[in-house]
N, C-alpha and C positions, 0 to 999 in steps of 0.2 A: 371479477377478471383480478389475478394478480396485477402489480405494476410493474413485472415483468414475464409477465403470459407470454410464452413461444418463443422467448429468449435464450441462448445457448452460452455458459459463460465457463471461462475457464481461469482456477484462479489458484496461485501457488499459494506454498507453506501454509495449506488449508485444512491442516490433520490435526491444528489445536489454534488454541487463540484467535487473535483476530481475526484468522484465516478459516478455522473451522465456525463462530459465529456468522461470518460475510455468504457461505454456503449454506449454511441451513438460513438462513434470511434469506437467501435468494428462491431457495425449492418454495419458502413459506409464500414467496412472490409470485408462485408461476414458473421460475426459470430451471429450464435441465440443469447441471454443473458437470461439469470435470473437478473433483478433488484431485491436486496434486502434490507432491512432498515426497520429502527423501526417509521420509515415517511412515515406512508402510504399512504395517502392521496396525498402528493408528488409523492412516486415514481409510483403512481397509476399513476399521469398525464405522467408522462416521458413516461411509456409503452405505453400508448394509441397515443402518437406521435410516436412511436418505430414504432407500427404496428403489425403484425403477427413473427416479430423476435425477441419479447420480453414479458415475462411472469413479473409479480411481485409476488414478497413473502417476508413477512415478516419475518423480521430477529433479535434476538437480538442475537448479537455474543456471550455474555456469558450466549445463552443457548445451552446446548447439544441437546435438544428437536427440538431446531428450526435451527440450522442447519442439524439435522438427514431431518427435512422436505423440505426445500430447494435443498437438493443433490437429496431426491428420485422424487420433482416437476421436476427438472434438467431434469433426468432420463427418467423419466412420459414421460416429453410434448414433449422431442427434443429427446428423445434414449441414449445418453447420456452424457459425461461431461470431457472437455479437458484439459479447466481452469477455475481456481480460483485466481482470486484479492483479498488478504484481506487487503483492503481497510480500513475498518471502522476503526478509532481512535478520543480518545479525547486529551486533551493536558491538564496544570497542571504546575500551576505555586507557585514555594516554592523552599526555601534551605533545607537543610537537617535535620535546628534546626526549621522550622518553621512547612512544611509540617506533617500533621495530619496521625495517622494512618489510622483511614477509608480514607481522598484524595489518599495516596498513594497505599492502596487495591483497591479504586476504579478507576485509572485509570492503574493499571497492571491488575484488570478483563476485562478490554476492550481491551488493545493495547497486551497482551501477552493471556492471557486465550483462548482472541479471536481467536486469530491466531490460537494458540494449536487446540482448538478445529474446526476452519475449515479444516488443514490441515489433524487432524482425521480423521472428518466427509468425505472430498472427496479420501481419497487413497483408500478404499475398490475399489471403480468406476474405479480410472482412472488407478488399476492397468491392469485391464481389454484390456485399449487401449493406457497407456500411457497419458500423459500429462504436465502439465505446472500450477506450483504454483510461481506467484508474491505476495510477502508481502512486503508492505509500511514502510517500518521503515524510516528514517530520520537521516539529517546530527548529531543531536543530541544520535546517536544511533553509532556516529563516534569520536564523543570528547565533552567533557565534557564543558557546557554551566551554568555560573550564575542563581539560580535560578528557575531553571528546573529539579529538584530534581530526583522528580517520573517519569517523562515526559522521561526523560534521557534513568535510569535506564530502564524502560519497552522498551525502542525502542530498546539499545544493548541487550536484551532481544529477540527479534524477532531478531535482524539479528544472536546470537546464535544461536535458535532456525533452524534459516535457512539454517544454515552450515549441523547440526545435521539430520534435514530430508532430506536432501541432499544425506547423507552418506547412511542411511536409506533406503531412497524410489528411487536413483539410479536405482537398478538391476531391476527394472520394467518400468524402459522409463519414469521415471517421474523426470521431473525437479523443481528444488526451487532455489530461487534467490532471491533477498531483493532490492529495491528500496528504495536511500536515499537522498533526496532532503529535499535544505534549505527553508526558508520563501518561502511558495505558497500564490500569490494573491489568496484569495476566500473570498466569503460571510463574513467569519466568523472572517477574518484579516484585512475586507475592513475597519474599524471603529477602526483601532489603527495606523493611519496613523505613529507614535512613533519607530514603529518597524521598519520605513525601515532607521536609524539611524544604528541599527543590524549588515546593510552591506554597509555603506557606507568606509570599509578599508579594501573589499574585491575586486580581481581583476574588478569581474563584481559587480557595487557597486547600486544592487537593488535585490529584490522579482525576483521568477523565476515567470511567469504564468501558466497557468498548460498544454496552447498548447505546453508550451515547456518540459513539463513531459510526456505526455500519447505517445508523441511517442515511446519515450523509454518504457513504458509499453506494447506494442503492439505489438514491437519489442522481446520482454519477450516470447509474449502469441505466437507468429508465429513459424516455422519450420524454420526458420533462425536464431534463436541462440539455434540450437539444439546439440551444444556442453556444451552449458554457464548451470552449475549448481554450487549451493554452491558458489555463487560469491555477491559479493554486486556493485549497478551501483550505482554512485553518480552524483547527479547532485545541483550542489552550488552553481554554482559561483566563483568557487576557495575559498570559504570562508576555507575548510581545507589545500588548498595548501602551507600556513606558517602565518608569521605576517609582524606586519610592526614594528616590535623592531630595532632600530637605532642601528647599531655598528660602536665603534670608528673609526676613521682611525687608520691602524698599522702606528706603527712609524716608520721612516726610519733606515735602516742599514750604 
């Protein structure tokens, strides 16, 4: 028996990258999954490989109608919905001075509004049997980072919404937690080797790989994490553990 046997999961942004790895791992652990994305052809290919354990649903996370259809489809095909992974997100580079209003709004529509709409859409269904909502935030939702003004603000918002939703939904047996990775090697970042320099001063001096993040998501989706809610789970190679500022030696007395 897999760790997610009998469970049904909806994962946004799961046509590729960490979302794709998550749905593949969920199926391997016995779950049925709804692969959802705006990349219909790529997502459909993933579903064909996964077979009867998966279906595909087009999902623009900024669309309330799309969320409603995806949740309805999960319930209609698989009979229930136990797990939501709010994985879809976009990046955005710019300081408080250089970020335009439209850039800021675009990042927030996907990274914050999308998470809100997803949680709101699944809540009525999950109230019937309980469930687990996993919001993928970032280390940028824990610390400030230069040049990531809108992105960081949106990921801090995800952290806050997670805590509030955990308070609202806990009485119904619905757990809500956030995951905070540092840089993860995906297709999006492979073309930017300079990103590695960001991690040279942390204890583990590299970016994470997807296979180091997905097991945590499986844990939060499973009954093993039944007492965890409203919490941040950090996988950052030690980035938030401190800094390397040199401290002058104290004078002898």
